[in-house]
C-alpha positions as CSV (number, residue, x, y, z in Angstrom):
1,M,110.3,161.3,89.3
2,Q,111.6,158.0,90.5
3,R,109.0,155.5,91.8
4,C,110.3,153.4,94.6
5,L,109.0,150.6,96.9
6,V,110.7,149.9,100.3
7,T,109.9,147.0,102.6
8,G,110.6,147.2,106.4
9,A,110.4,151.0,106.1
10,N,109.4,151.8,109.6
11,R,112.8,151.8,111.2
12,G,116.5,151.3,110.7
13,L,117.8,151.0,107.2
14,G,114.3,150.9,105.7
15,L,113.4,154.2,107.3
16,E,116.7,155.7,106.1
17,F,116.1,154.4,102.5
18,T,112.7,156.1,102.6
19,K,114.1,159.4,103.9
20,Q,116.9,159.6,101.4
21,L,114.7,158.6,98.4
22,L,112.2,161.3,99.4
23,E,115.0,163.9,99.7
24,R,116.1,163.0,96.2
25,G,112.6,163.8,94.9
26,A,111.2,160.2,94.6
27,R,107.7,159.0,95.3
28,V,107.9,156.2,97.8
29,L,105.6,153.4,98.7
30,A,106.9,152.5,102.2
31,C,105.7,149.1,103.5
32,C,105.8,147.9,107.1
33,R,103.7,145.6,109.3
34,D,102.0,148.1,111.5
35,P,101.8,151.7,110.1
36,V,99.8,152.8,113.1
37,Q,102.9,152.3,115.3
38,A,105.4,153.7,112.8
39,D,105.7,157.1,114.3
40,D,108.9,158.2,112.4
41,L,107.4,157.0,109.1
42,N,104.1,158.9,109.8
43,A,106.1,162.0,110.6
44,L,107.7,161.7,107.2
45,R,104.3,161.4,105.6
46,K,103.2,164.6,107.1
47,K,106.3,166.3,105.8
48,H,106.3,165.0,102.3
49,G,102.5,164.6,101.7
50,E,101.4,162.6,98.7
51,E,105.0,161.6,97.7
52,L,105.0,159.1,100.6
53,I,102.5,156.4,100.8
54,V,102.6,154.1,103.9
55,H,101.2,150.6,103.3
56,A,100.6,147.8,105.8
57,L,102.5,144.7,104.6
58,D,103.5,141.6,106.4
59,V,106.1,140.1,104.1
60,A,105.5,136.6,105.4
61,A,101.8,136.7,104.4
62,A,101.3,135.3,100.9
63,N,97.9,137.0,100.5
64,E,99.4,140.4,101.2
65,I,102.2,139.9,98.7
66,A,99.6,138.9,96.1
67,A,97.7,142.1,96.7
68,L,100.8,144.3,96.5
69,P,100.9,144.9,92.7
70,E,97.4,146.4,92.8
71,V,98.6,148.8,95.6
72,A,101.7,149.7,93.7
73,V,99.8,150.3,90.4
74,K,97.5,152.7,92.2
75,H,100.2,154.7,93.9
76,L,103.3,154.4,91.7
77,Q,102.0,153.2,88.3
78,R,105.5,151.6,87.8
79,V,108.5,150.6,90.0
80,D,111.9,152.0,89.2
81,L,113.6,150.8,92.4
82,L,112.5,148.0,94.7
83,V,114.4,147.8,98.0
84,N,113.8,144.4,99.7
85,N,114.9,145.4,103.1
86,A,112.6,143.8,105.6
87,G,114.4,141.2,107.7
88,V,114.4,139.4,111.0
89,L,117.3,138.3,113.2
90,V,116.7,135.9,116.0
91,S,119.2,136.9,118.7
92,G,121.1,134.6,121.0
93,E,121.2,131.6,118.7
94,R,123.9,129.1,119.6
95,F,124.4,125.4,118.9
96,G,121.7,123.5,120.9
97,N,119.1,126.2,121.1
98,V,118.1,126.7,117.4
99,T,114.4,126.0,116.9
100,S,112.4,125.1,113.9
101,E,110.2,128.1,114.5
102,S,113.2,130.5,114.2
103,L,114.4,128.8,111.0
104,M,110.9,128.9,109.4
105,Q,110.4,132.6,110.3
106,S,113.8,133.6,109.1
107,F,113.5,131.8,105.8
108,A,110.0,133.2,105.2
109,V,111.0,136.8,105.9
110,N,114.6,137.0,104.8
111,A,114.6,134.6,101.8
112,A,111.2,133.8,100.5
113,A,109.6,137.3,100.8
114,P,112.2,139.2,98.6
115,L,111.8,136.5,95.9
116,L,108.0,136.5,96.0
117,I,107.8,140.3,96.2
118,T,110.1,140.7,93.2
119,Q,108.2,138.1,91.3
120,A,104.9,139.8,92.1
121,L,106.2,143.2,91.0
122,S,108.1,142.1,87.9
123,A,105.5,143.5,85.5
124,L,105.7,146.9,87.2
125,L,109.5,146.8,87.2
126,A,109.4,146.0,83.5
127,R,107.6,149.4,83.1
128,G,110.2,151.2,85.2
129,H,113.0,153.6,84.2
130,K,116.3,151.7,84.5
131,P,114.5,149.3,86.9
132,R,116.6,147.9,89.8
133,V,116.1,145.6,92.7
134,L,118.3,146.0,95.8
135,C,118.2,143.1,98.2
136,V,119.7,143.8,101.6
137,S,121.8,140.8,102.5
138,T,124.7,140.4,104.9
139,Q,128.4,139.4,105.1
140,L,127.2,136.7,107.4
141,A,125.6,135.0,104.4
142,S,129.0,134.3,102.9
143,I,129.7,130.5,103.1
144,A,133.3,131.1,102.3
145,Q,133.7,133.4,105.3
146,A,131.6,131.4,107.8
147,S,133.6,130.7,110.9
148,S,131.1,130.3,113.8
149,F,127.7,129.0,114.6
150,R,126.1,132.3,115.8
151,T,123.0,133.8,114.3
152,L,122.5,130.6,112.2
153,S,118.9,131.2,111.1
154,Y,119.8,134.7,109.9
155,A,123.0,133.6,108.1
156,M,121.3,130.5,106.5
157,S,118.3,132.5,105.3
158,K,120.4,135.3,103.9
159,A,122.5,132.8,102.0
160,A,119.3,131.5,100.5
161,L,118.4,135.1,99.6
162,N,121.8,135.4,97.8
163,M,120.8,132.3,95.7
164,A,117.4,134.0,94.9
165,V,119.3,137.1,93.8
166,K,121.4,135.1,91.4
167,R,118.4,133.3,89.9
168,L,116.3,136.5,89.7
169,A,119.2,138.3,88.0
170,A,119.4,135.6,85.4
171,E,115.6,135.7,84.8
172,L,115.1,139.4,84.9
173,G,118.3,140.7,83.5
174,P,117.3,140.0,79.9
175,R,114.1,142.0,80.6
176,G,116.2,145.0,81.6
177,I,115.7,144.6,85.3
178,M,118.9,144.5,87.4
179,V,119.0,142.6,90.7
180,M,121.8,142.9,93.3
181,A,122.5,141.7,96.8
182,M,124.3,144.1,99.2
183,H,125.9,143.9,102.6
184,P,125.1,147.2,104.4
185,G,128.0,147.0,106.8
186,W,127.7,146.9,110.6
187,V,125.1,149.6,111.0
188,K,123.8,151.3,114.2
189,T,120.2,150.0,114.1
190,D,118.0,147.9,116.4
191,M,119.4,144.9,114.6
192,G,123.0,146.0,114.5
193,G,123.2,147.3,118.0
194,A,124.8,150.3,119.7
195,G,128.3,148.9,119.1
196,A,128.0,149.1,115.4
197,T,130.4,151.2,113.4
198,L,128.3,152.8,110.7
199,E,125.5,155.3,110.8
200,P,122.4,154.3,108.8
201,A,122.7,157.5,106.6
202,T,126.2,156.6,105.6
203,S,125.3,153.0,104.7
204,V,122.2,153.9,102.7
205,K,123.8,156.7,100.8
206,A,126.5,154.4,99.7
207,M,124.1,151.6,98.7
208,L,121.9,153.9,96.7
209,S,124.9,155.3,94.9
210,L,126.1,151.8,94.2
211,I,122.8,150.6,92.8
212,E,122.4,153.7,90.7
213,R,125.8,153.4,89.2
214,A,125.7,149.7,88.6
215,K,125.8,148.4,85.0
216,P,123.8,145.5,83.6
217,E,126.7,143.2,84.0
218,D,126.6,143.8,87.8
219,G,123.3,142.0,88.0
220,G,123.5,139.0,90.4
221,K,126.5,140.3,92.2
222,F,127.0,140.2,96.0
223,M,128.7,143.4,97.2
224,A,129.4,145.4,100.3
225,Y,128.0,148.9,100.6
226,D,131.4,150.4,99.6
227,G,131.5,148.4,96.4
228,A,133.8,145.6,97.6
229,P,132.9,142.2,96.1
230,L,132.0,139.5,98.6
231,P,132.6,135.8,98.3
232,W,129.6,133.5,98.1
């Protein structure tokens, strides 16, 4: 049985990752800020019983990240797949209205948290079966493709996440832990909006297939959900 940990699991891509992993027979530690309000996640817990554990985690809180390994040991014993999915996008950013608060929040959640969570769980990943770390990035993080000022805090923080993925892959690859960054596509979630072109189920199915088929030499790569390489 695969043992998985998913952040931002209460909605959107995180909820879909949780659903599909459970359907594949995995045990999932699903993390979100407020489990009491996570109705869809709690419905899944009733359906899947002890194979789904819902855990309160604010990824921007250092003390909660520090306590995460103990929780993961208790419920999973090891980590085969870590999905760093939790993210924040400050809407409406244009030149002249970007704030330091938006930048700080975006970097804390989108860049620092995946690095710190992966670091905290590295010993449990080392115990895992073909351990992998999937960091949900975005095409907007590509410096080569940058052409406008919109969603600056999101784009900058996800570009920083991509650097973290490269460094983590270099550090953890020799230990047998593969780390990748993936662009999920434009997905119909609260973040992606109603005009998006991809259903969450389609995006997540493709990303899970990609991370499962990936070879050690794919560690540190930045790819779209369909396997297309993306420029840094």
